[in-house]
C-alpha positions in Angstrom: -19.9 0.4 42.4 -23.3 -0.8 41.7 -25.0 2.1 43.2 -26.2 5.0 41.3 -24.8 8.6 41.8 -26.2 9.9 45.1 -25.9 12.9 47.1 -23.4 11.5 49.4 -21.1 10.8 46.4 -21.4 14.5 45.5 -20.7 15.6 49.1 -17.6 13.4 49.2 -16.3 14.8 45.8 -17.0 18.4 46.9 -15.2 18.0 50.2 -12.0 17.6 48.3 -11.4 14.0 49.1 -8.2 12.0 48.6 -7.2 11.0 45.0 -8.2 7.5 45.8 -11.9 8.6 46.4 -12.1 11.0 43.4 -10.7 8.0 41.1 -13.4 5.7 42.8 -16.1 8.3 42.2 -15.0 9.0 38.6 -15.4 5.4 37.5 -18.7 4.9 39.6 -20.2 8.1 37.8 -19.0 7.1 34.4 -19.9 3.5 34.5 -23.4 4.5 35.6 -23.9 7.4 33.0 -26.1 5.6 30.4 -28.4 4.3 33.3 -29.1 7.7 34.9 -32.3 9.9 34.8 -32.0 13.0 32.7 -31.5 15.0 35.9 -28.9 12.7 37.2 -27.3 12.6 33.9 -26.9 16.4 33.6 -25.3 16.6 37.1 -22.8 13.6 36.2 -21.9 15.3 33.1 -21.2 18.7 35.2 -19.1 16.6 37.4 -17.0 15.1 34.2 -16.5 18.3 33.3 -14.7 19.3 36.7 -12.9 15.7 36.6 -11.4 16.2 33.1 -9.3 19.2 34.7 -8.3 17.1 38.0 -4.9 17.4 38.8 -4.2 13.6 39.2 -3.9 11.8 36.0 -5.3 8.6 37.5 -8.7 10.4 38.1 -8.9 11.4 34.3 -7.9 7.9 33.2 -10.4 6.2 35.4 -13.0 8.5 33.7 -11.4 7.8 30.0 -11.5 3.9 30.6 -15.2 4.1 31.6 -16.5 6.5 28.9 -14.4 5.3 26.1 -17.3 3.2 24.6 -20.1 5.4 25.8 -21.8 7.0 22.7 -23.6 9.6 24.7 -20.7 11.2 26.5 -20.7 14.9 25.8 -18.5 15.9 22.8 -16.7 18.5 25.0 -15.7 15.9 27.6 -14.8 13.2 24.9 -12.6 15.8 23.2 -10.9 17.0 26.4 -10.0 13.4 27.1 -8.7 12.7 23.5 -6.3 15.6 23.8 -5.0 14.6 27.3 -1.9 12.8 28.0 -1.5 9.3 26.5 -2.6 7.4 29.5 -5.8 9.2 29.6 -6.2 9.8 25.8 -5.4 6.4 24.1 -8.8 4.6 25.1 -11.0 7.4 24.0 -8.9 8.0 20.6 -9.2 4.2 19.9 -12.8 3.7 20.9 -15.0 6.8 21.3 -17.7 7.4 18.9 -18.2 10.9 20.3 -15.2 12.1 18.5 -15.8 13.3 14.8 -13.4 12.8 11.9 -12.6 16.6 12.4 -11.4 16.0 16.0 -9.4 12.8 14.9 -7.6 14.5 11.8 -6.6 17.7 14.0 -5.2 15.3 16.7 -3.4 13.1 14.1 -1.9 16.3 12.5 -0.9 17.9 15.9 -0.1 15.1 18.7 1.9 12.2 19.5 3.0 9.1 17.2 1.3 6.9 20.0 -2.0 8.7 19.6 -1.8 8.3 15.7 -1.4 4.7 16.4 -4.4 4.5 18.5 -6.6 6.2 15.8 -5.3 4.0 13.3 -6.6 1.1 15.0 -10.2 2.5 15.6 -13.2 -0.1 14.6 -13.7 2.1 11.5 -11.6 4.8 9.8 -12.9 6.9 7.1 -11.0 7.6 3.9 -10.2 11.2 4.9 -8.9 10.1 8.2 -6.9 7.3 6.6 -5.2 9.8 4.3 -4.3 12.0 7.2 -2.8 9.1 9.0 -0.8 8.1 5.9 0.6 11.7 5.4 2.0 11.6 9.0 5.1 9.6 7.9 4.5 7.3 11.0 5.1 3.9 9.9 3.8 2.2 13.0 0.5 4.0 12.4 0.3 3.3 8.7 1.1 -0.4 9.5 -1.8 -0.4 12.2 -4.3 1.1 9.4 -3.5 -0.9 6.7 -3.8 -4.1 8.8 -7.4 -2.7 9.9 -10.0 -4.1 7.7 -12.5 -1.5 9.1 -10.3 1.3 7.6 -11.5 2.8 4.1 -8.4 2.7 1.9 -9.0 4.0 -1.5 -6.9 2.6 -4.5 -5.0 5.9 -4.7 -4.3 5.7 -1.1 -3.1 2.1 -1.2 -0.9 3.1 -4.2 0.6 5.9 -2.2 1.2 3.5 0.8 2.9 1.1 -1.5 5.2 3.5 -3.2 6.0 5.5 0.0 6.2 2.5 2.8 6.1 -0.7 0.6 9.8 -1.4 1.7 8.8 -1.5 5.4 8.5 -5.0 6.2 5.3 -4.6 8.5 3.6 -2.4 6.0 4.1 -4.5 3.2 3.2 -7.6 4.9 0.0 -5.8 6.0 -0.8 -4.7 2.2 -0.4 -8.3 0.9 -2.5 -9.8 3.6 -5.4 -7.4 3.0 -8.7 -9.0 2.0 -8.9 -7.0 -1.0 -5.9 -5.6 -3.0 -6.1 -3.9 -6.3 -3.8 -5.2 -9.1 -2.2 -1.7 -9.5 -1.1 -1.9 -5.7 0.3 -5.5 -6.1 2.3 -4.2 -9.1 4.2 -1.6 -7.1 4.6 -4.2 -4.2 6.4 -6.7 -6.6 9.2 -4.0 -7.0 9.3 -3.2 -3.1 8.8 -6.2 -0.9 11.1 -9.0 0.1 11.1 -12.2 -1.8 9.1 -13.9 0.9 6.4 -11.5 0.6 6.5 -11.6 -3.2 5.7 -15.2 -2.8 2.9 -14.6 -0.4 1.6 -12.0 -2.9 1.6 -14.3 -5.6 -0.2 -17.1 -3.6 -3.1 -14.7 -2.7 -6.6 -16.7 -3.7 -7.7 -13.7 -5.7 -4.3 -13.7 -7.9 -5.3 -15.4 -11.3 -2.5 -16.7 -13.6 -3.5 -13.7 -16.0 -3.5 -11.2 -13.2 -0.2 -12.4 -12.0 1.4 -12.2 -15.5 0.2 -8.7 -15.9 1.5 -7.8 -12.4 5.0 -9.2 -13.1 5.5 -7.1 -16.3 3.8 -4.0 -14.8 6.2 -4.2 -11.8 9.2 -4.6 -14.0 8.0 -1.6 -16.0 7.8 0.3 -13.0 11.7 -0.9 -12.3 12.6 0.6 -15.7 11.2 3.8 -14.8 13.3 4.3 -11.9 11.9 2.5 -8.9 14.6 -0.3 -9.1 16.9 -1.1 -12.1 20.0 -3.0 -10.9 20.7 -6.2 -12.6 20.6 -8.0 -9.4 16.9 -7.0 -9.1 16.3 -8.5 -12.5 17.9 -11.8 -11.8 15.9 -12.0 -8.5 12.6 -11.2 -10.3 13.3 -13.5 -13.1 14.3 -16.5 -10.6 11.0 -15.8 -8.9 8.9 -16.1 -12.2 10.8 -19.2 -13.2 10.1 -20.8 -9.9 6.5 -20.2 -10.0 6.1 -21.3 -13.6 5.3 -17.8 -14.8 8.4 -16.7 -17.0 6.3 -17.0 -19.9 6.9 -15.9 -23.7 4.2 -13.2 -23.3 6.0 -11.5 -20.3 9.2 -11.8 -22.1 7.7 -10.3 -25.4 6.0 -7.5 -23.5 9.3 -6.8 -21.9 11.2 -6.4 -25.0 8.5 -4.5 -26.7 8.7 -2.0 -23.8 12.4 -1.7 -24.5 13.5 -3.6 -21.4 16.3 -5.4 -22.7 17.9 -6.4 -19.5 14.9 -8.2 -18.3 14.7 -9.9 -21.8 18.4 -10.9 -21.6 18.3 -12.4 -18.0 15.1 -14.1 -18.9 16.4 -15.8 -22.1 19.7 -16.7 -20.4 17.4 -18.4 -17.4 15.5 -20.4 -20.1 18.5 -21.3 -22.1 20.5 -22.3 -18.9 23.5 -20.2 -19.8 25.3 -17.1 -18.4 23.7 -13.8 -19.0 27.2 -12.5 -20.6 27.0 -15.4 -23.0 23.4 -14.9 -23.7 24.1 -11.2 -24.6 26.8 -12.2 -27.2 24.3 -14.6 -28.8 21.5 -11.8 -28.8 23.7 -9.3 -30.3 25.4 -11.6 -32.8 25.9 -9.5 -36.1 24.8 -12.5 -38.0 21.6 -12.9 -36.1 22.2 -16.9 -36.2 23.4 -16.6 -32.7 20.2 -15.2 -31.3 18.1 -18.0 -33.5 20.1 -20.7 -32.0 19.5 -19.2 -28.5 15.8 -18.9 -29.1 15.6 -22.7 -30.0 17.8 -23.6 -26.8 15.2 -21.7 -24.6 12.3 -23.7 -26.3 10.4 -20.4 -26.9 7.5 -20.8 -29.4 8.4 -19.8 -33.1 5.6 -17.6 -33.4 7.4 -15.1 -31.1 10.7 -15.2 -32.8 9.9 -12.5 -35.4 8.5 -10.2 -32.9 11.4 -10.4 -30.6 14.0 -10.4 -33.2 12.2 -7.1 -34.7 12.1 -5.5 -31.1 15.9 -6.1 -30.7 16.6 -4.7 -34.2 14.4 -1.6 -33.5 16.2 -1.1 -30.4 19.6 -0.8 -32.1 18.0 2.4 -34.3 16.7 4.2 -31.2 18.1 5.7 -28.4 16.8 7.9 -25.3 16.7 11.5 -26.2 17.8 12.9 -22.8 14.6 15.1 -22.5 12.0 14.4 -19.7 10.1 11.3 -20.1 12.4 10.0 -22.5 12.3 6.4 -21.3 8.5 6.5 -21.8 8.7 7.9 -25.3 11.4 5.4 -26.3 8.8 2.5 -25.3 6.2 4.1 -27.2 8.3 4.4 -30.3 9.3 1.0 -29.9 5.8 -0.5 -29.5 4.7 1.7 -32.4 7.3 0.2 -34.8 6.6 -3.4 -33.5 3.0 -3.0 -34.2 3.1 -1.2 -37.3 5.3 -3.9 -38.7 4.0 -7.0 -37.2 1.9 -7.9 -40.0 4.6 -7.6 -42.7 6.9 -9.7 -40.3 4.5 -12.4 -39.8 4.4 -11.8 -36.1 1.6 -13.6 -34.4 0.6 -11.9 -31.3 -1.7 -13.6 -28.9 -5.0 -11.4 -28.5 -4.1 -10.6 -25.0 -0.5 -9.4 -25.9 -1.9 -7.3 -28.8 -4.3 -5.6 -26.5 -1.8 -5.0 -23.9 0.6 -3.4 -26.2 -2.1 -1.1 -27.7 -3.2 -0.1 -24.5 0.4 0.5 -23.2 1.1 2.6 -26.3 -2.1 4.8 -25.6 -0.7 5.5 -22.0 2.5 6.6 -22.9 3.4 10.1 -24.1 3.9 11.2 -27.6 7.3 11.7 -29.3 7.1 15.4 -29.0 8.2 17.2 -26.2 5.2 18.3 -23.8 2.9 15.8 -25.2 
């Protein structure tokens, strides 16, 4: 197999030899392709075009194995091999630089799940090709794509992956382990992945305490807006926050100002070391002394009392209106009331909390339908 293509090889090929001989010659010609003279290369390429139509899969497979990392293979030959049966196509799909994004996107849209996985594992995957792979619904291909650091995944694409596939353990793990992960993606993962992966997410080296706090409350907001809203989910999230020392007054304040009383009740019960049912009774005590005693038992800073008390009082005066985006409008009205009253109430917001609530209010729809 060290000799170059010669006339004897051509004669053997044209005399319709056995499959073994055709396979041998296919591998020989393909392996020597880059070292051939222009004339020999043209002859070799003509033979390639014959071989891609060879009836025996092993002949085409030998050709594909030898040409997969050859950047000078003719485009039509590379494309024919890439569209072939999987034994032939997978090496070309994963390695060949002769294939264009247009070729690969067409194959991703029209051919088998195994081919999609091969494309997802390429050394580099463009943003447009990555989006095509995500849209296939092939979870194995998406897991391979997300774990591929050579894949260009925009923040929008990663958010889409987290929302659509985050509950898949393999995809969630690949997302959590990516070298760079936007906080917006991490927020969504918090509401999707297992407890083990949540802890992994929280221990990422790029996850600062500030980012973690923001992520937790944002994740809970997503849950309130419909991704996950069972009390068992809230208990699990609060338990995790407490175990990593991040069940902070700021997170609780932000939650109650967003109208998320379930999170607030469970969190306060956790800190006060009482049952959630008892905590609710004290929070909603008509005389308000129960909440004050509960606040002290939870060892929360006095500066937060007025704001949390005001948020609970405002929640009694408001309800969802049943129209589209009513949860978001409820949250906006809640924040507006708290922010407009906090000076008179003596509420002492931390700057970060004040900035957060102002920014959040600006993101939420107005009180009129259609705003």
